[in-house]
C-alpha positions, 0 to 999 in steps of 0.5 A: 503089071500091077500086083495086089494082096488082099487080106481078110484077117482071120476069115478061116474057121471050123465047121459050126453046129449053128450053121449046119456044119458049115464055116462062116466062109462056107455060109457067107455069100462070096461070089467075087472070091469064088469066081476068082478061084475058078479062073486062077490058082487056089491052094493052101499057104502056111503063114505061121512058121514052125516054132511061132505063135499064130499071131497077125504080126508073124503072119502078115510079115510072112505074107509081105515076103519077110521070113519071121525067123530073120526079121521078127523081133516082136509085135509092138516095135512094128506098131511103134514104127506106124506111130512115128515112135523111134525107139532107142537101143535102150528101149523095148516097146510093148503093145498096151491094150485097154482091157476090161478085167473082173477082179470081184471073184475070190483069188481070181481076175477074169479077162472080160474083154480085151478091147474094153467094149471096142472103146472109141479112139476119142475116149481111148486117147483121153485115157492114155493121155491121163495114164502118161500124166499120172504114171509116165516116168523115165522108165515108162511112157504111154502113146495113144493108138486106135480104139483099144490098141496102144503102145507102152515103152520101157527104158532100161533093163528088160524084166524076165516075165511072160507076156501073153496076148489078151485075146487068147484069154477071153473070159478066162482067169488071168491071175497068174499072168498078173502075178508075174508082172507084180513080181517086178516092183516097177511093173507092180507100181505101174499096174496098181497106179494105172488102175487107180487112174482108170477107175475114177476117170470121167470116160469110165464114169460115162461108159458105165452110166451108159451100160458099156464096159469100162477100160479098167486096166492096161495089158502090156504084151508083144514086146520087142526091139526095132527090126531092121527090114530091107525095103520092099523096093530093095527086095523086089524093085517095086514101089507100093502102098499098105492100106490098113486100119491097124498100127500093126500093119501100118508098121510092117509097111513103114518098115518095109518102105511102102507108102502107108495110106490112112483112110478116113473112117478105117476102124478095124471093125465091121463099120470100117470104110470099105469103099474108102479102102478100095478107092485108096488102093486103086488110086495108088495103083495109078502111080505105083506097082504094088498094094497090100490091103488089110481088113481087120473085121473078120478077125475081131468078129472071131474074137467076139465069138459073133457068127453074124458079124463074122459072116457080114465081115466076109461078105463085105470084104468079098463085095466091097474090096475084092469085087470093087477092086477087080471090076475096076481094074478090068474096066481100066484094062489093066493087067494085074495079078492078085492074091486073096487070102488071110493071115490065119484062122480065128475060129468062132468056137476058140475065139483066138488064132490057130496055125491052120494053113489058109486058103489062098487064091491067085488070079492073073488077068492075062491068064483066065482059066476055065473049069468047074465052079470052085468056092473059096472055102477051107474045105474047098481048098483042102479037096482040090485034086491038084492042090498046092501047099506053099509051105512057106507063107513068106514065099507067097510074094515070089509066087505073085511076082513070079520071081525065084524065092529069095 
């Protein structure tokens, strides 16, 4: 038996006037997911426990079967694990976005773009290396990641300050958050000196000349200490792999003891290597029992507020991941159980995450059902007469594996 979890990050949404009252999921052509809904189980899953913010960290930790109330220590330490950074007990990791800020308005600083125009990994690495050279110290160190997603470590006493995800404040005034950092002299110095390094860097000079947004500031957030997770093998007796473009998911995989597969051309956006991810999953299942495949593109489109990109990302996920993998497993005559879901909603109208329960399908190749056609959408999930509502997302893995909740 093979087990799969396929996640379209942030696919869920709300009805949009631009789509005549449909959501992007309803407007998209999703024949593969629709067919599996009809042949399998279709239900809602709460991926965000009460008291937690609706982040991809908490939600995907839940989908991997780990109760965030027991195991979550912050987003950044998970990303540190992916990047091979061993945190000492005295160190705290922060996710460090390269962002574009506009401070030209009196007494206001606006978050123009939390991705610095989806800066390329090559450009970003140059900037992060410059920041480490110019601002690194016994207290702070910078580590380059993918695109706008990087890591900052702090050694020493953790300051009492409020950090927030920059994607929650797109085109909003972030002056109050910056003021909170600046109350602490080491942070004030770091923000001031890092801005100076970025302002005159050749990467940003070239970007501005090409009409692109500059990465003119850093934004630390998602701090935490390294978590201690029991491995997937210890918990479920299965070996498996994690496939994702982003360090957060790779870090969850590392901490869970999974084989983390780095797919060439995996970008975390709509230009990602879908075929490479699907083929990597199928190859892993030749020798392993479980694979978790994560696609970031729908979430990025939601943060952008791009309806067209979100629909494209959903359709690509449906055909190039779900359809491709399921068809090949059938061709191999494998027996398998697959969950297709999302970690959270990222509504176009809000451009950030919400806590809504997410549509989830579970298909078993041994037990295909027959019934009326069902579409994989938010409305369809809510309207199912025999709808099951899974209150705890971390129990979804038990349902997939047909094991008692633990």
